[in-house]
C-alpha positions as CSV (number, residue, x, y, z in Angstrom):
1,M,183.7,290.8,143.4
2,A,181.8,288.5,145.6
3,R,179.0,288.0,143.1
4,R,181.4,287.4,140.3
5,G,183.3,284.8,142.4
6,G,180.1,283.1,143.5
7,A,179.0,282.9,139.9
8,A,182.3,281.3,139.0
9,V,182.0,278.7,141.7
10,G,178.4,278.0,140.7
11,S,179.4,277.6,137.1
12,R,182.1,275.1,138.0
13,R,179.6,273.1,140.0
14,S,177.2,273.1,137.1
15,F,180.0,271.9,134.8
16,W,181.0,269.0,137.1
17,T,177.3,268.1,137.6
18,L,176.8,267.9,133.8
19,Y,180.0,265.9,133.3
20,A,178.8,263.4,136.0
21,V,175.4,263.0,134.3
22,L,177.1,262.5,130.9
23,F,179.4,259.9,132.4
24,V,176.5,258.0,133.9
25,L,174.7,258.1,130.6
26,L,177.7,256.8,128.7
27,L,178.2,254.1,131.2
28,L,174.6,253.0,130.9
29,Y,174.9,253.1,127.1
30,S,178.0,251.0,127.2
31,L,176.4,248.4,129.4
32,Y,173.4,248.3,127.1
33,F,175.7,247.9,124.1
34,L,177.6,245.1,125.6
35,C,174.4,243.2,126.5
36,W,173.1,243.7,123.0
37,V,176.4,242.4,121.5
38,D,176.3,239.4,123.9
39,A,172.8,238.5,122.8
40,T,173.7,239.0,119.1
41,I,176.8,236.8,119.0
42,T,175.1,233.9,120.8
43,P,171.5,234.2,119.6
44,D,170.5,230.5,120.2
45,R,171.1,230.7,124.0
46,P,168.0,231.9,125.9
47,G,168.7,235.3,127.4
48,G,172.2,235.5,125.9
49,G,175.0,235.7,128.5
50,G,177.5,232.9,129.2
51,K,180.8,232.9,127.3
52,S,180.2,236.1,125.4
53,W,183.3,238.2,126.4
54,K,185.6,235.8,124.6
55,A,183.3,235.9,121.6
56,I,183.2,239.7,121.6
57,A,186.9,240.0,121.6
58,S,187.3,237.3,118.9
59,S,184.6,239.0,116.8
60,I,186.4,242.4,116.9
61,F,189.7,240.6,116.1
62,A,188.1,238.8,113.1
63,S,186.5,241.9,111.8
64,R,189.9,243.6,111.6
65,R,191.2,240.6,109.6
66,L,188.3,241.0,107.2
67,G,189.3,244.6,106.6
68,R,186.4,246.2,108.6
69,S,186.6,248.4,111.7
70,P,185.1,247.1,115.0
71,D,182.5,249.8,114.8
72,L,181.4,248.6,111.4
73,A,181.3,245.1,112.6
74,R,179.1,246.1,115.6
75,A,176.8,248.0,113.3
76,Q,175.8,244.9,111.3
77,P,173.8,242.5,113.6
78,P,173.4,239.6,113.5
79,P,177.0,238.2,112.7
80,L,177.7,237.0,109.2
81,P,178.1,233.3,108.4
82,L,181.7,232.0,108.4
83,V,183.5,230.3,105.6
84,A,185.8,227.5,107.0
85,S,188.0,224.7,105.9
86,K,186.1,221.4,105.9
87,S,188.8,220.1,108.2
88,A,188.3,222.7,110.9
89,A,187.1,221.3,114.2
90,L,183.7,222.8,114.5
91,A,182.2,223.2,117.9
92,S,178.6,222.4,118.7
93,P,176.1,225.3,118.2
94,P,176.3,228.1,119.0
95,Y,179.2,228.8,116.6
96,D,181.4,231.7,117.6
97,I,184.5,233.0,115.9
98,A,186.7,231.9,118.9
99,N,185.8,228.3,118.2
100,F,187.1,228.5,114.6
101,L,190.3,230.5,115.5
102,E,191.3,228.0,118.2
103,A,190.7,225.1,115.9
104,D,192.8,226.4,113.1
105,P,195.2,229.2,114.2
106,V,195.8,232.1,111.8
107,G,199.3,232.3,110.3
108,E,199.7,228.6,109.4
109,Q,199.8,227.4,105.8
110,E,196.4,225.7,106.4
111,A,195.0,228.7,108.2
112,L,191.3,229.2,108.4
113,I,189.9,231.5,105.7
114,L,187.1,233.7,106.8
115,H,184.9,235.9,104.6
116,P,181.4,237.2,105.0
117,G,178.5,235.2,103.7
118,P,175.2,236.5,102.3
119,A,173.8,239.6,104.0
120,P,171.1,238.6,106.5
121,Q,167.5,239.9,106.2
122,P,165.8,241.8,109.1
123,A,163.8,239.7,111.5
124,P,160.0,239.9,111.3
125,P,157.7,239.7,114.3
126,P,157.6,236.3,116.0
127,P,154.8,234.1,114.6
128,P,151.7,233.3,116.6
129,P,151.7,229.9,118.4
130,R,150.3,226.9,116.5
131,P,149.2,223.5,117.7
132,A,151.7,220.6,117.5
133,P,151.9,219.0,114.1
134,S,150.3,215.6,113.6
135,P,152.4,212.5,112.8
136,K,151.2,212.7,109.2
137,A,152.7,216.1,108.8
138,Q,156.2,215.0,109.9
139,Q,157.5,214.6,106.4
140,S,160.7,216.0,104.9
141,S,158.8,217.4,101.9
142,F,156.2,220.0,102.8
143,E,154.5,223.3,102.0
144,S,155.4,226.0,104.5
145,A,153.9,229.3,105.3
146,P,155.8,232.4,104.1
147,V,159.3,232.7,105.5
148,G,159.1,233.8,109.2
149,S,155.9,231.9,110.0
150,A,155.3,228.4,111.2
151,S,155.2,225.4,108.9
152,S,153.4,222.1,109.4
153,A,156.7,220.3,109.4
154,A,159.1,222.9,110.8
155,L,159.1,226.4,112.0
156,A,160.9,228.6,109.5
157,S,162.4,232.0,110.0
158,P,164.3,234.3,107.7
159,E,167.9,233.5,106.7
160,G,170.2,234.4,109.6
161,A,167.3,235.8,111.8
162,G,166.4,234.8,115.3
163,G,162.9,233.5,116.2
164,A,160.7,232.2,118.9
165,A,161.7,229.2,121.0
166,G,161.5,226.0,118.9
167,Q,162.2,227.8,115.6
168,K,165.0,226.8,113.3
169,I,167.2,229.7,112.3
170,W,167.8,229.4,108.6
171,H,171.0,230.6,107.0
172,H,171.3,230.9,103.2
173,C,173.8,228.3,102.0
174,T,173.9,228.4,98.2
175,G,171.8,229.0,95.1
176,Q,170.6,226.4,92.6
177,G,173.3,224.3,91.0
178,D,176.0,224.9,93.6
179,R,177.3,222.8,96.5
180,C,176.0,223.2,100.1
181,V,178.0,221.9,103.1
182,C,175.6,222.1,106.0
183,P,176.6,220.8,109.5
184,G,173.0,220.5,110.5
185,T,169.6,220.3,108.7
186,M,169.5,221.6,105.2
187,R,166.4,222.7,103.4
188,W,165.8,223.0,99.6
189,G,163.1,225.0,97.9
190,T,161.8,228.5,97.9
191,K,159.0,230.7,99.3
192,E,156.3,228.4,100.6
193,K,157.7,225.0,99.5
194,W,160.6,223.3,101.2
195,L,162.3,219.9,101.4
196,E,164.4,219.2,104.5
197,V,167.5,217.0,104.3
198,T,169.2,215.7,107.4
199,P,172.7,214.2,107.6
200,P,173.1,210.6,106.6
201,K,173.3,208.0,109.3
202,G,176.6,208.2,111.1
203,K,177.4,211.6,109.6
204,S,177.0,215.2,111.0
205,V,177.1,217.1,107.7
206,V,174.9,217.3,104.7
207,D,177.2,217.8,101.7
208,M,175.4,217.9,98.3
209,E,174.7,219.8,95.1
210,C,171.5,221.8,95.4
211,S,169.9,221.0,92.1
212,I,167.1,219.0,90.6
213,R,169.6,216.4,89.6
214,N,170.0,215.4,93.2
215,L,166.8,216.7,94.8
216,E,163.1,216.7,94.1
217,D,162.0,219.6,91.8
218,I,159.8,220.9,94.6
219,A,158.9,224.1,92.8
220,P,159.0,223.4,89.1
221,G,159.9,226.4,86.9
222,D,160.9,228.5,89.9
223,I,164.6,229.6,89.3
224,S,164.8,231.1,92.8
225,K,165.2,227.6,94.4
226,H,168.1,227.5,96.8
227,C,169.4,225.8,99.9
228,D,169.4,227.0,103.5
229,C,171.1,225.6,106.5
230,S,169.8,225.5,110.1
231,V,173.3,226.6,111.3
232,P,176.0,228.7,109.6
233,P,177.1,226.6,106.6
234,I,180.7,225.6,105.8
235,M,182.2,226.7,102.6
236,P,185.2,225.0,100.9
237,K,188.5,226.6,101.8
238,L,190.1,228.6,99.1
239,P,193.0,226.6,97.5
240,S,196.5,227.7,98.3
241,K,199.3,228.1,95.7
242,E,200.6,224.6,96.7
243,D,197.1,223.2,96.2
244,L,197.2,224.4,92.6
245,M,200.9,223.5,91.8
246,P,201.4,221.1,88.9
247,V,203.3,217.9,89.9
248,E,206.1,218.7,87.5
249,K,206.7,222.1,89.1
250,Q,206.7,221.1,92.7
251,N,210.2,219.5,92.8
252,A,209.1,216.5,94.9
253,T,212.7,215.3,95.5
254,Q,213.7,218.6,97.1
255,R,210.5,218.7,99.2
256,I,211.1,215.1,100.4
257,A,214.7,216.1,101.4
258,E,213.3,219.0,103.3
259,G,210.6,216.8,104.9
260,K,207.8,218.8,103.3
261,P,204.6,217.3,101.9
262,F,204.0,217.1,98.2
263,W,201.4,216.0,95.7
264,M,201.6,212.4,94.5
265,F,199.6,210.7,91.8
266,C,196.9,208.5,93.4
267,A,194.3,207.4,90.8
268,S,193.2,207.9,87.2
269,Q,189.8,209.0,86.1
270,W,187.1,206.4,86.9
271,Q,189.2,204.9,89.7
272,E,189.2,205.5,93.5
273,C,191.8,207.2,95.7
274,T,192.3,206.6,99.4
275,C,194.6,209.1,101.0
276,E,195.6,210.0,104.6
277,G,195.2,213.7,104.0
278,K,193.6,215.9,101.4
279,V,193.0,214.9,97.8
280,R,192.9,217.1,94.7
281,W,191.0,216.3,91.5
282,G,191.7,217.8,88.1
283,N,194.7,218.2,85.8
284,K,197.5,220.6,85.1
285,R,196.6,223.9,86.7
286,T,192.9,223.3,87.4
287,W,192.2,221.5,90.6
288,M,189.4,220.9,93.2
289,V,190.8,220.2,96.7
290,I,188.8,217.8,98.8
291,E,189.4,217.6,102.6
292,P,188.6,214.7,104.9
293,E,185.4,214.9,106.8
294,L,185.3,216.6,110.1
295,G,187.3,214.6,112.7
296,Q,188.7,212.2,110.1
297,T,192.3,211.8,108.8
298,Q,191.6,209.5,105.8
299,I,189.5,210.2,102.8
300,T,188.3,208.0,99.9
301,V,187.3,209.8,96.7
302,K,185.7,208.4,93.5
303,C,187.7,210.2,90.8
304,S,185.1,210.5,88.1
305,I,182.8,213.2,86.7
306,K,179.9,211.1,88.0
307,D,180.9,212.0,91.5
308,L,182.9,215.2,91.1
309,P,182.5,218.3,89.0
310,D,183.9,218.1,85.5
311,N,186.4,220.9,86.2
312,V,188.4,220.3,83.0
313,P,185.7,219.4,80.4
314,G,187.0,217.2,77.6
315,D,190.3,216.4,79.3
316,D,190.8,212.6,79.6
317,G,193.8,213.2,81.8
318,K,191.8,214.2,84.9
319,H,193.0,212.3,87.9
320,C,193.4,212.4,91.7
321,E,196.5,213.3,93.7
322,C,197.2,212.8,97.4
323,W,198.9,215.3,99.7
324,M,201.7,213.0,100.9
325,F,204.0,213.4,103.9
326,P,207.3,211.8,103.1
327,N,208.2,210.5,106.5
328,S,204.8,208.9,107.2
329,A,204.1,205.1,107.3
330,F,201.5,205.7,104.6
331,F,204.1,207.0,102.2
332,Q,206.3,203.9,102.9
333,R,203.3,201.7,102.0
334,S,202.7,203.4,98.7
335,N,203.6,201.8,95.4
336,P,207.3,202.5,94.5
337,G,206.3,202.8,90.9
338,I,204.0,205.7,91.6
339,R,206.7,207.3,93.7
340,L,209.0,207.0,90.7
341,I,206.7,208.7,88.2
342,S,205.8,211.4,90.8
343,G,209.4,212.4,91.2
344,A,209.5,211.1,94.7
345,G,212.6,208.9,94.4
346,D,213.7,205.6,92.9
347,T,214.0,203.0,95.6
348,Q,216.1,199.9,94.9
349,E,214.7,198.0,97.9
350,N,212.7,195.0,96.7
351,S,213.3,195.9,93.0
352,V,213.1,192.7,91.0
353,L,213.1,194.0,87.4
354,S,214.6,196.9,85.5
355,C,216.1,197.6,82.1
356,E,219.5,196.8,83.4
357,S,218.5,193.3,84.6
358,L,216.6,192.7,81.4
359,E,219.7,193.5,79.3
360,A,221.8,191.3,81.6
361,D,219.3,188.4,81.2
362,A,219.6,188.8,77.4
363,R,223.3,188.2,77.6
364,S,222.8,185.0,79.5
365,G,222.2,183.1,76.3
366,T,218.8,181.7,77.3
367,D,215.8,181.7,74.9
368,C,213.7,183.4,77.6
369,G,216.2,186.2,78.1
370,A,216.6,186.8,74.4
371,Q,212.8,186.9,73.7
372,M,212.2,189.2,76.7
373,W,214.9,191.6,75.5
374,S,213.4,191.6,72.0
375,A,210.1,192.7,73.6
376,S,211.6,195.4,75.8
377,E,214.6,196.8,74.0
378,A,212.6,199.7,72.5
379,F,211.5,200.6,76.1
380,C,215.0,200.3,77.6
381,S,217.6,201.3,75.0
382,E,218.1,204.6,73.3
383,A,220.3,202.7,70.9
384,W,217.2,200.8,69.6
385,T,216.8,201.5,65.9
386,P,213.2,201.7,64.5
387,Q,212.5,199.5,61.5
388,A,210.8,200.8,58.4
389,N,207.3,202.4,59.1
390,A,208.1,202.5,62.9
391,N,208.6,206.3,63.2
392,A,207.1,207.9,66.3
393,G,204.1,210.1,65.9
394,A,203.0,213.4,67.6
395,R,201.5,211.6,70.6
396,A,204.4,209.3,71.3
397,M,205.3,208.8,75.0
398,T,208.8,209.9,76.0
399,F,211.6,207.4,76.2
400,E,212.1,208.2,79.9
401,S,208.4,207.4,80.7
402,M,208.5,204.2,78.7
403,R,211.7,203.2,80.5
404,Q,210.1,203.7,83.9
405,L,207.3,201.4,82.8
406,M,209.8,198.4,82.9
407,R,210.5,198.7,86.6
408,V,208.9,196.1,89.1
409,W,209.1,195.8,92.8
410,V,207.9,192.9,94.9
411,E,205.6,193.8,97.8
412,P,207.8,193.3,100.9
413,R,205.5,190.9,102.8
414,F,205.5,188.6,99.7
415,R,209.2,188.6,99.2
416,G,209.4,185.1,100.6
417,N,206.9,183.8,98.1
418,Y,208.8,185.4,95.3
419,D,212.1,183.9,96.2
420,R,210.5,180.5,96.5
421,L,208.4,180.5,93.3
422,Y,210.8,182.4,90.9
423,N,214.1,180.9,89.7
424,K,217.4,182.6,90.0
425,S,217.0,184.1,86.6
426,G,213.8,185.9,87.7
427,W,211.4,183.6,85.7
428,I,208.4,181.6,87.0
429,E,207.7,178.4,85.1
430,R,203.8,178.6,85.1
431,A,201.6,181.3,86.5
432,F,198.2,182.9,86.3
433,V,198.8,186.6,85.8
434,N,196.4,189.4,86.9
435,Y,196.6,193.2,86.8
436,Y,194.6,195.6,89.0
437,A,194.4,198.9,90.8
438,G,192.0,199.6,93.6
439,I,191.7,201.0,97.1
440,P,192.4,198.4,99.8
441,A,188.8,198.1,100.9
442,G,187.3,198.7,97.5
443,R,185.3,196.4,95.3
444,H,188.1,195.7,92.7
445,T,190.4,194.6,95.6
446,R,187.7,192.3,96.9
447,M,187.1,190.9,93.5
448,T,190.8,190.3,93.0
449,E,191.0,188.6,96.4
450,E,188.3,186.1,95.5
451,L,190.1,185.4,92.2
452,V,193.3,184.6,94.2
453,R,191.3,182.5,96.6
454,S,189.8,180.5,93.7
455,V,193.3,179.8,92.4
456,H,194.3,178.4,95.8
457,L,191.2,176.3,95.9
458,F,191.1,174.7,92.5
459,S,194.7,175.0,91.1
460,S,198.2,174.0,92.1
461,T,199.7,176.9,90.0
462,P,200.9,180.2,91.4
463,I,199.2,183.5,90.6
464,V,201.2,186.7,90.0
465,V,199.2,189.9,90.7
466,V,200.8,193.0,89.2
467,H,199.5,196.0,91.2
468,F,199.3,199.4,89.4
469,G,197.5,201.3,92.2
470,F,198.4,203.5,95.1
471,T,198.5,201.0,98.0
472,T,197.9,197.3,98.3
473,A,195.5,195.5,100.7
474,E,197.4,194.8,103.9
475,S,194.9,192.0,104.7
476,W,196.5,189.9,102.0
477,T,199.2,187.7,103.6
478,P,201.6,185.0,102.4
479,E,200.2,182.7,105.2
480,E,196.7,182.8,103.7
481,F,197.9,182.9,100.0
482,P,201.2,180.9,99.8
483,R,201.1,180.8,96.0
484,L,200.5,184.5,95.5
485,V,203.3,186.8,94.3
486,L,202.3,190.5,94.6
487,L,204.3,192.9,92.4
488,N,204.2,196.7,92.2
489,A,204.7,198.7,89.0
490,A,204.0,202.3,87.8
491,P,200.7,202.8,86.0
492,I,200.8,204.3,82.5
493,P,201.1,208.1,83.0
494,V,197.8,210.0,82.7
495,T,199.6,212.5,80.4
496,A,200.0,209.6,77.9
497,G,196.2,209.4,77.3
498,R,196.2,205.6,77.0
499,S,193.7,203.1,78.5
500,F,194.5,201.7,81.9
501,N,193.8,198.3,80.3
502,F,197.1,198.3,78.4
503,N,198.6,197.4,81.7
504,K,197.3,193.9,81.0
505,L,199.9,193.5,78.3
506,R,202.5,195.0,80.5
507,A,201.6,192.6,83.3
508,M,202.0,189.7,80.9
509,M,205.5,190.9,80.0
510,L,206.7,192.0,83.5
511,S,205.5,188.8,85.3
512,R,208.1,186.8,83.3
513,A,206.1,183.6,83.2
514,V,207.5,180.9,80.9
515,V,203.8,179.8,80.4
516,G,201.1,182.2,81.4
517,V,197.3,182.4,81.6
518,Q,195.9,185.9,82.0
519,L,193.0,186.5,84.4
520,D,191.0,189.7,85.0
521,S,189.9,190.7,88.5
522,D,186.3,189.9,87.5
523,Q,187.0,186.2,87.0
524,F,187.4,183.1,89.1
525,V,188.8,179.7,88.2
526,A,187.2,176.3,88.6
527,P,188.4,172.6,88.8
528,G,190.3,171.5,85.7
529,V,191.7,174.9,84.8
530,D,195.4,173.7,85.1
531,R,194.9,171.8,81.8
532,V,195.1,175.1,79.9
533,F,198.9,175.5,80.8
534,Q,199.9,172.3,79.1
535,R,197.8,173.0,76.0
536,T,199.3,176.6,75.8
537,A,202.8,175.2,76.0
538,E,201.9,172.9,73.1
539,E,200.3,175.6,70.9
540,V,202.4,178.8,71.5
541,T,205.8,177.9,70.2
542,K,208.8,179.3,68.3
543,D,206.8,178.5,65.1
544,Y,203.6,180.2,66.4
545,P,204.9,183.0,68.6
546,M,201.7,184.9,69.6
547,P,199.1,184.8,72.3
548,I,196.0,182.7,71.8
549,L,192.6,184.2,72.8
550,P,189.3,182.4,73.5
551,A,186.5,183.1,71.0
552,H,184.3,186.0,72.1
553,F,180.7,185.1,72.8
554,L,179.7,187.7,70.2
555,D,181.0,187.8,66.7
556,W,182.0,191.5,66.6
557,G,182.3,193.1,63.2
558,P,182.2,196.6,61.6
559,S,178.6,197.1,62.5
560,G,178.9,195.8,66.1
561,E,179.0,198.0,69.2
562,G,181.6,196.0,71.0
563,P,185.2,196.8,71.8
564,G,185.9,197.6,68.2
565,G,182.9,200.0,68.1
566,V,180.8,201.1,65.3
567,G,182.9,202.8,62.7
568,A,186.1,202.0,64.6
569,L,189.1,202.9,62.5
570,L,190.6,199.4,62.7
571,W,187.8,198.1,60.5
572,N,188.8,200.4,57.7
573,R,192.0,198.4,57.4
574,Y,190.8,194.8,57.9
575,C,187.3,195.1,56.5
576,P,187.2,197.6,53.7
577,A,183.9,196.3,52.4
578,M,182.5,197.1,55.9
579,K,180.1,194.1,55.7
580,E,179.7,191.3,58.2
581,G,181.5,188.1,57.0
582,K,183.3,190.1,54.2
583,C,186.4,191.2,56.2
584,K,189.2,190.2,53.9
585,W,192.1,190.7,56.3
586,Q,190.5,189.5,59.5
587,T,192.2,186.1,60.0
588,Q,189.9,184.8,62.8
589,R,186.8,185.6,64.9
590,W,187.0,188.5,67.4
591,G,188.8,187.1,70.4
592,H,188.1,187.8,74.1
593,A,191.0,189.5,75.9
594,H,191.8,186.6,78.2
595,P,194.9,185.4,76.4
596,T,197.3,182.6,77.2
597,W,201.0,182.7,76.1
598,T,204.5,181.4,76.5
599,F,207.8,183.4,76.5
600,W,207.9,183.0,72.7
601,A,205.0,185.5,72.5
602,T,206.7,188.2,74.6
603,P,208.1,190.0,71.5
604,F,204.5,190.2,70.1
605,L,203.4,191.9,73.3
606,G,206.3,194.3,73.4
607,R,206.0,195.1,69.7
608,W,202.3,196.1,69.8
609,L,202.6,198.0,73.1
610,R,205.5,199.9,71.5
611,R,203.6,200.7,68.4
612,N,200.8,202.2,70.5
613,F,203.0,204.0,73.0
614,R,205.2,205.5,70.3
615,D,202.2,206.4,68.1
616,E,203.4,204.4,65.1
617,S,201.3,203.8,62.0
618,L,200.7,200.7,59.9
619,P,201.3,201.7,56.3
620,D,198.8,201.8,53.4
621,E,199.1,198.6,51.4
622,G,196.9,199.2,48.4
623,P,193.3,198.3,49.3
624,K,194.5,197.6,52.9
625,K,194.3,201.1,54.4
626,G,196.8,202.5,56.8
627,L,196.1,202.5,60.6
628,R,197.5,204.8,63.3
629,V,198.0,202.3,66.2
630,I,197.0,204.9,68.8
631,D,193.5,204.8,67.3
632,V,193.3,201.2,68.6
633,K,191.9,202.3,71.9
634,E,191.8,199.2,74.2
635,D,193.7,196.0,75.1
636,E,191.2,193.7,73.4
637,D,191.3,195.7,70.2
638,L,195.1,195.7,70.2
639,L,195.3,191.9,70.8
640,N,192.9,191.3,67.9
641,V,194.6,193.7,65.5
642,G,198.1,192.2,66.3
643,T,196.8,188.7,65.7
644,W,195.2,189.6,62.4
645,E,198.1,191.7,61.2
646,E,200.5,188.8,61.9
647,G,198.2,186.1,60.5
648,G,197.1,184.4,63.6
649,T,194.6,181.5,63.2
650,K,194.4,179.7,66.5
651,Q,191.6,180.4,69.0
652,W,190.5,178.7,72.2
653,C,187.1,177.4,72.8
654,K,185.1,179.5,75.2
655,F,186.9,178.6,78.5
656,D,185.9,181.9,80.1
657,M,182.2,181.6,80.8
658,T,180.3,184.8,80.2
659,D,178.8,185.0,83.7
660,P,179.0,183.0,87.0
661,T,175.4,181.9,86.5
662,E,176.5,179.8,83.6
663,F,177.9,177.4,86.2
664,D,174.4,176.6,87.4
665,T,174.2,174.3,84.4
666,L,177.0,172.1,85.9
667,F,175.2,172.0,89.2
668,K,171.8,170.8,87.9
669,K,170.9,167.1,87.6
670,Q,171.6,166.0,84.0
671,S,170.7,162.7,82.2
672,S,173.0,159.9,81.1
673,D,172.7,157.6,78.1
674,N,173.4,153.9,78.1
675,A,177.1,154.5,77.5
676,G,177.3,156.8,80.5
677,N,177.6,159.9,78.5
678,K,176.1,163.0,80.2
679,K,173.4,164.9,78.3
680,C,172.5,168.5,79.1
681,I,168.7,168.7,79.8
682,A,168.6,171.5,82.3
683,G,170.2,175.0,82.4
684,M,171.9,176.8,79.5
685,C,172.7,173.9,77.3
686,G,173.3,175.7,74.0
687,D,176.7,176.4,72.4
688,V,178.2,179.8,72.0
689,T,176.7,181.2,68.9
690,G,178.6,180.4,65.7
691,D,179.6,182.7,62.8
692,K,179.7,182.5,59.0
693,R,183.5,182.1,58.6
694,Y,185.3,180.5,61.5
695,H,183.0,178.6,63.8
696,K,180.0,177.7,61.7
697,Q,178.8,175.0,64.1
698,G,179.1,177.1,67.2
699,V,181.8,177.3,69.9
700,A,182.2,174.7,72.7
701,K,181.8,175.9,76.3
702,V,184.6,175.0,78.7
703,F,183.8,175.6,82.4
704,Y,187.4,176.4,83.5
705,T,186.9,180.1,84.4
706,A,184.0,182.5,84.9
707,H,183.9,186.1,83.7
708,H,181.8,189.0,84.9
709,A,182.3,188.0,88.5
710,V,181.7,191.6,89.7
711,D,180.0,190.8,93.0
712,P,182.5,189.4,95.5
713,D,179.7,187.9,97.7
714,Q,178.2,186.1,94.7
715,T,181.7,184.7,93.9
716,K,182.1,183.4,97.4
717,K,178.8,181.5,97.0
718,Y,179.9,179.9,93.7
719,L,183.3,179.0,95.1
720,K,181.6,177.2,98.0
721,I,179.3,175.3,95.7
722,L,182.2,174.3,93.5
723,Q,184.0,172.9,96.5
724,E,181.0,171.0,97.7
725,K,180.1,169.6,94.2
726,G,183.7,168.7,93.5
727,A,184.1,166.9,96.8
728,D,181.0,164.6,96.2
729,H,181.6,164.4,92.4
730,S,178.0,165.5,91.7
731,M,179.0,168.1,89.1
732,A,178.7,167.5,85.4
733,P,181.9,167.3,83.3
734,P,183.4,170.7,82.4
735,I,183.1,170.7,78.6
736,L,179.8,171.2,76.8
737,Y,179.2,171.0,73.1
738,H,176.1,170.2,71.1
739,G,174.2,169.2,74.3
740,R,176.7,166.7,75.5
741,F,179.3,166.9,78.4
742,Y,182.9,165.8,77.9
743,K,185.6,165.3,80.6
744,T,188.6,166.4,78.5
745,G,189.5,168.2,75.3
746,E,190.9,164.9,73.9
747,E,187.5,163.3,74.5
748,L,185.7,166.1,72.7
749,K,188.2,166.2,69.8
750,K,187.8,162.4,69.3
751,A,184.0,162.8,69.2
752,V,184.1,165.9,67.0
753,P,187.2,165.7,64.7
754,D,186.4,168.9,62.8
755,L,186.2,171.0,65.9
756,T,187.3,174.5,64.9
757,C,188.4,175.8,68.3
758,L,191.2,174.6,70.5
759,I,190.8,172.9,73.9
């Protein structure tokens, strides 16, 4: 019994001894494991350690969100790159999951989306030490040793692998042809050839397409070229359902009532969009969402296939939309017309024109009111009855969208100017009229500002600017520009597929100028320009109720590549012979789209806009072929077609100089004859080239405005010279014909009685 009991006691002691040994071994293994995980999660810190416990917990948490067990996550060192929203507040390296989770909590609508990146490669042995590179070797383009060995310009290591002190740790970002967003140094190439790209000045991220379109073809013929990043790259956040929601499906009115953000039209293709929030680019159900840069709340996007992917090839309706918060100050500053067409409400505050007010003005018994209602009735009244051959086509705009295009709001800070310059009936006696859309700090806005400045310097006439963009420039003030009236109106819907430039004809109508001179944003005016108003009032009358265009500097015809275009369908109607100078139904030379008009011409403007917007067709008339008006693509084309169709024969001399540099001729020293007449001996002294039918002796130049003023800084320079030369009277007279300068149109007409253009 004693032996058996002693054996039992010894057995129990052996058991507990074995248990203790196993426990100690498990404890040692656990400590080893934790140290290994610590070093793995924070590989850039020498020796590991530091804030690893938080990272370990977050890593295990994130691995469960990714559908992997903690054991599987631990079994795959080193950690996989993260995919994060561009708006996430990234911490400085090292990047651990806790940083991302704290910056963008899981569970919110804009929650961070994580998914594993490319699988890392095993680390090779550390490279042998090399001498420091010479200054000559410090170039961004270089040949490197195989991945994992030292380069003459940088030490490379495998994607995602650790390396010796001083080495970059390269993480695969994307293959050739795709976008890489790298919050560090990016390299482009393959194998032994690499090009390093660092963030632009003032930026912390390299964001570009990895392709030979944007980067040097460092390894010609090698299709394995790709981009790596020195830190885990950022990938675009997957779009949410709301990101992809079409505007017509989002019920903006309901979302505004609930205080929820919604998508609002911002800019058409080829324009720019500035938004306080994210922007999406595309059309219908195909969208690319673009977030502001890290740490920024505002974003500016160039909405074009030159700067963004062509995500809907062949669709001319691509555009940008802004994620708008209805209670924000930014929303309150937005164009009420864009709010209207986006379904974001119809505000009556500062509304100065509507179909209701137009109809009321028509009942007032004035000629102005009657002519304006004739122009706008088809846009405003469902009771309007089409005349013969005025049936709408398949691409007609809806009546509701056309009606919305007749709404106008005055910009609140210019309400005082409007009340002072417009009469009680809502008309302004004389005005320059401009149309534009552009971001507040953009080039088109700056061009328009210089135009407005030139009007205040060299004219006593007001200027009405009709804004069709998202927000206006807050820097424009009535104190600086007391004769500026800034109006807002909705742009033509992108779904209509019409040119933005048809807003020019809309601006001419909506401004309600009794006498108007249209100016584009790439123009400025010069001394003497106010003479055009009196001459317009004399020429555009009840008996000649159509706008007058200046002669174009080129005589476009069926073989020209100008606005009409080679083979443009309009020539089939007006020039069936398709030969220059043989255009039977072309009644005057091609005119430049800088028209002048009076209220008598507003029916003309409304009639031709209506024909285009309703997709009407001009009928076959024997040898005069039919023409679908929607095939007349641009404002200049439509103004010329309308003029020819209605038998217009009047044309201004060239009062819109083709380029600001033409004005250098006025600034040069010219000679005078015995009678005191100025002769042109320096500069561009020739006439605008003549043509075979209408202006055989050429066209006179009249230096009242400059065109193609696309550089605001250059415009400032010319405005300053015009001021100085005007003050000391050292400038040549403004009209030039056959090498001689004239002070007025009357003086020119007296000297050249058979002058074929008006001035």
